[in-house]
C-alpha positions as CSV (number, residue, x, y, z in Angstrom):
1,M,6.1,10.9,44.5
2,K,8.3,8.1,43.2
3,H,9.5,8.1,39.6
4,R,8.1,5.1,37.7
5,I,10.5,2.9,35.7
6,L,9.5,0.3,33.1
7,L,12.1,-2.4,33.2
8,A,12.0,-4.6,30.1
9,D,14.3,-7.7,30.0
10,D,13.7,-11.3,29.2
11,N,16.3,-12.5,31.7
12,D,14.6,-13.4,35.0
13,D,17.7,-12.8,37.1
14,I,18.5,-9.4,35.7
15,R,14.9,-8.3,36.2
16,E,14.9,-9.4,39.8
17,I,18.3,-7.8,40.6
18,F,17.6,-4.5,38.8
19,K,14.1,-4.2,40.3
20,E,15.3,-4.8,43.9
21,G,18.3,-2.5,43.5
22,L,16.3,0.4,41.9
23,E,13.4,0.1,44.4
24,K,16.0,0.3,47.3
25,R,17.1,3.6,45.7
26,G,13.6,5.1,45.8
27,F,12.1,4.2,42.4
28,E,8.9,2.4,41.6
29,V,9.7,-0.4,39.1
30,V,7.3,-2.3,36.8
31,T,8.8,-5.2,34.9
32,A,8.1,-6.7,31.5
33,P,9.6,-10.0,30.4
34,T,8.4,-9.8,26.8
35,V,8.1,-7.2,24.1
36,N,4.3,-7.6,24.0
37,E,4.0,-7.0,27.7
38,A,6.2,-3.9,27.5
39,L,4.1,-2.5,24.7
40,R,0.9,-3.2,26.6
41,L,2.2,-1.4,29.7
42,I,3.5,1.6,27.6
43,A,0.0,1.9,26.0
44,T,-1.9,1.7,29.3
45,E,0.3,3.2,32.0
46,K,2.5,6.3,32.7
47,F,6.3,6.0,33.1
48,D,9.1,8.4,33.7
49,V,11.9,6.1,32.6
50,L,12.3,3.1,30.3
51,L,15.2,0.7,30.9
52,S,15.1,-1.9,28.2
53,D,17.4,-4.7,27.0
54,L,18.1,-4.4,23.2
55,H,17.9,-8.1,22.7
56,M,14.8,-9.7,24.1
57,P,15.1,-12.4,22.9
58,D,16.2,-11.5,19.4
59,A,18.6,-8.8,18.3
60,G,17.0,-5.4,18.0
61,D,13.7,-6.4,19.7
62,G,14.2,-3.7,22.3
63,F,14.2,-1.1,19.6
64,T,10.5,-1.7,19.1
65,I,10.0,-0.9,22.8
66,V,12.2,2.1,22.6
67,S,10.2,3.5,19.6
68,A,6.9,2.9,21.3
69,M,8.0,4.7,24.5
70,R,9.3,7.6,22.5
71,H,6.0,7.9,20.7
72,T,3.7,7.4,23.7
73,H,5.8,9.1,26.4
74,P,8.2,11.5,24.6
75,K,9.5,13.1,27.8
76,A,10.5,9.8,29.4
77,V,14.1,9.0,30.0
78,T,15.0,6.1,27.7
79,L,18.0,3.9,28.4
80,V,19.0,0.8,26.5
81,T,21.3,-2.0,27.6
82,S,23.2,-4.3,25.3
83,G,25.8,-7.0,25.6
84,Y,27.1,-6.3,22.0
85,P,29.1,-3.1,22.0
86,A,30.4,-3.8,18.5
87,L,27.0,-3.1,16.9
88,Q,27.9,0.6,16.2
89,E,25.4,1.0,13.4
90,A,22.6,-0.3,15.5
91,M,23.7,1.8,18.4
92,A,23.7,4.9,16.3
93,A,20.1,4.2,15.1
94,I,18.9,3.6,18.6
95,L,20.4,6.8,19.9
96,L,18.0,8.6,17.6
97,E,15.3,7.4,20.0
98,A,17.1,6.6,23.3
99,D,19.0,8.9,25.6
100,E,21.9,6.5,26.1
101,V,23.1,3.0,25.3
102,L,24.6,1.1,28.2
103,V,27.0,-1.8,27.6
104,K,26.5,-4.8,29.9
105,P,27.6,-5.6,32.5
106,I,26.6,-2.5,34.4
107,A,26.0,-2.0,38.1
108,V,22.6,-1.1,39.4
109,G,24.1,1.8,41.4
110,K,25.5,3.2,38.2
111,I,22.2,2.9,36.4
112,A,20.4,4.6,39.3
113,E,22.9,7.5,39.3
114,L,22.4,7.9,35.6
115,I,18.6,7.9,35.8
116,T,18.7,10.5,38.6
117,A,20.9,12.7,36.6
118,K,18.8,12.4,33.4
119,L,15.6,13.2,35.3
120,A,17.2,16.2,37.0
121,N,18.6,17.6,33.7
122,P,16.5,16.3,30.8
123,S,18.2,16.7,27.4
124,P,16.0,18.0,24.6
125,R,15.6,15.7,21.6
126,P,14.5,17.0,18.3
127,E,11.2,15.9,17.0
128,M,11.6,13.3,14.3
129,K,9.5,13.5,11.2
130,K,7.1,10.5,11.2
131,E,6.0,8.8,8.0
132,R,3.1,6.6,7.2
133,V,3.9,3.0,6.3
134,A,3.0,3.6,2.6
135,A,5.6,6.3,2.3
136,I,8.3,4.1,3.9
137,L,7.5,1.2,1.6
138,E,7.5,3.4,-1.4
139,R,10.9,4.9,-0.4
140,E,12.4,1.5,0.4
141,T,11.1,-0.5,-2.6
142,D,14.5,-1.3,-3.9
143,R,15.8,-2.4,-0.5
144,T,12.7,-4.5,0.1
145,I,13.3,-6.3,-3.2
146,Q,17.0,-6.9,-2.3
147,D,15.9,-8.3,1.0
148,W,13.4,-10.6,-0.8
149,I,15.9,-11.9,-3.3
150,S,18.4,-12.7,-0.6
151,R,15.7,-14.9,1.1
152,V,14.8,-16.6,-2.2
153,E,18.4,-17.3,-3.1
154,V,18.8,-19.4,0.1
155,N,15.6,-21.4,-0.5
156,Q,16.8,-24.5,-2.3
157,E,13.4,-25.1,-4.1
158,L,13.1,-21.6,-5.4
159,A,16.7,-21.1,-6.3
160,A,16.7,-24.3,-8.3
161,L,14.9,-22.6,-11.1
162,P,17.5,-20.9,-13.4
163,L,16.0,-17.4,-13.6
164,S,17.7,-14.1,-14.1
165,F,17.3,-11.3,-11.5
166,T,14.8,-9.6,-13.8
167,E,12.8,-12.8,-14.4
168,R,12.8,-13.4,-10.7
169,T,11.9,-10.0,-9.4
170,G,10.2,-8.2,-12.4
171,H,6.8,-8.4,-10.8
172,L,7.8,-7.0,-7.4
173,P,7.8,-3.3,-8.1
174,L,4.2,-3.7,-9.5
175,L,3.0,-5.7,-6.5
176,L,4.6,-3.3,-4.0
177,G,3.1,-0.4,-5.9
178,D,-0.4,-1.9,-5.6
179,L,0.3,-2.4,-1.9
180,V,1.3,1.2,-1.4
181,R,-1.9,2.4,-3.3
182,R,-4.0,0.1,-1.0
183,L,-2.4,1.6,2.1
184,R,-3.3,5.1,0.9
185,L,-7.0,4.3,0.3
186,A,-9.5,5.9,2.6
187,Q,-10.8,3.6,5.4
188,N,-13.7,1.4,4.3
189,T,-12.9,1.9,0.6
190,V,-13.3,-1.3,-1.5
191,A,-9.8,-2.5,-2.4
192,P,-9.1,-3.0,-6.1
193,I,-7.9,-6.3,-7.4
194,S,-4.2,-6.5,-8.3
195,K,-4.1,-7.2,-12.0
196,A,-0.3,-7.3,-11.7
197,A,-0.6,-10.3,-9.2
198,R,-2.9,-12.2,-11.7
199,E,-0.5,-11.6,-14.6
200,H,2.3,-12.7,-12.3
201,G,0.6,-16.0,-11.8
202,V,0.5,-16.6,-15.6
203,V,4.2,-15.8,-15.9
204,R,5.1,-18.1,-12.9
205,R,3.2,-20.9,-14.6
206,K,5.3,-20.5,-17.8
207,Q,8.5,-20.3,-15.7
208,G,7.8,-23.7,-14.1
209,Y,6.8,-22.7,-10.6
210,S,4.6,-25.0,-8.5
211,V,1.8,-23.8,-6.2
212,P,3.9,-24.4,-3.0
213,M,6.8,-22.3,-4.6
214,M,4.4,-19.4,-5.1
215,V,3.2,-19.6,-1.6
216,E,6.7,-19.6,-0.3
217,E,7.8,-16.6,-2.3
218,S,4.7,-14.7,-1.1
219,R,5.6,-15.6,2.5
220,A,9.1,-14.3,1.9
221,L,7.7,-11.0,0.5
222,Q,5.6,-10.4,3.6
223,V,8.7,-11.1,5.8
224,S,10.7,-8.7,3.7
225,I,8.1,-6.0,4.0
226,F,7.9,-6.3,7.8
227,N,11.7,-6.3,7.9
228,T,11.8,-3.0,6.0
229,L,9.3,-1.5,8.6
230,Q,11.4,-2.9,11.5
231,K,14.5,-1.0,10.1
232,N,12.5,2.2,9.8
233,L,10.7,2.2,13.2
234,A,12.3,5.4,14.2
235,A,10.5,7.2,11.3
236,T,7.2,5.3,11.6
237,D,3.9,7.0,12.4
238,F,2.7,4.7,15.2
239,S,-0.8,6.2,15.2
240,T,-1.7,4.1,12.1
241,L,0.8,1.3,12.4
242,L,-1.5,-1.4,13.5
243,L,-4.1,-0.7,10.9
244,D,-1.4,-0.5,8.2
245,V,0.1,-3.9,9.3
246,M,-3.3,-5.5,9.0
247,T,-3.8,-4.0,5.6
248,I,-0.4,-5.3,4.5
249,A,-1.3,-8.8,5.6
250,D,-4.7,-8.7,3.8
251,E,-3.2,-7.3,0.6
252,V,-0.4,-9.8,0.4
253,D,-2.9,-12.6,0.9
254,S,-5.2,-11.0,-1.7
255,Q,-2.4,-10.8,-4.2
256,L,-1.5,-14.4,-3.6
257,K,-5.1,-15.4,-4.4
258,Q,-4.9,-13.4,-7.7
259,T,-1.6,-15.0,-8.5
260,M,-3.2,-18.4,-8.0
261,I,-6.1,-17.4,-10.3
262,G,-3.6,-16.4,-13.0
263,Y,-1.7,-19.5,-12.5
264,T,-4.8,-21.7,-12.9
265,Q,-5.9,-19.7,-16.0
266,G,-2.5,-20.5,-17.5
267,V,-3.0,-24.2,-16.8
268,E,-6.5,-24.1,-18.4
269,A,-5.3,-22.2,-21.4
270,Q,-2.5,-24.8,-21.9
271,S,-5.0,-27.6,-21.6
272,A,-7.3,-26.1,-24.1
273,T,-4.5,-25.7,-26.6
274,I,-3.5,-29.3,-26.2
275,S,-7.1,-30.6,-26.6
276,V,-7.5,-28.6,-29.8
């Protein structure tokens, strides 16, 4: 029975060359040109080997595939190819999940020999402790805030307001805390309204924010949250990841709504004061 290889690479020529070369050497090869297609195949089919490009098309995208394979098919040989050997930190992180990182260019014959050797003598990998998204976001709150402020500082409209770090970020620990609590709720439990988000809207009104500015900083927060999860994929519990991601998106939108309500109430209070 032939060993099955999942070949994930967005380069058409590389996929064709590797597929033909590996099949000539007795392997069955299934190709995936995108991350989504690779994830679909991992979830629905059985593989003995993963051979994935690390950058498809963006830096680190292959890490998502590697993590999914490790979770779904923990005994599969997992090899990663990369054209950027200088990324030592990224390589170290990926080696927690993959068996080996291969620097391009690399000959098909060399890959086939390596796969054969790995299949014949599988190396045991310690089981990694998996965490729920709530635990990761709670642990990484400070880094998420730092990521968020770095995005805000390069946004000309948001950075134009002369606010201190505390004035800019004071609300974030409370909003992230509400998000973590939401993630820990039992399924089908009614989610509480974030009072912190509503109070944040009142404060942002006083600070001179416009509605588009609040929408933009909310968008940046969601990006920062997902960036935090991307950096912690090796520790993520994939069994609840999809549900948690949906909850994050819903909670961030809900918090934005409450922020808008608080902002509007601030406007109404100011108008009432002026009319009196």
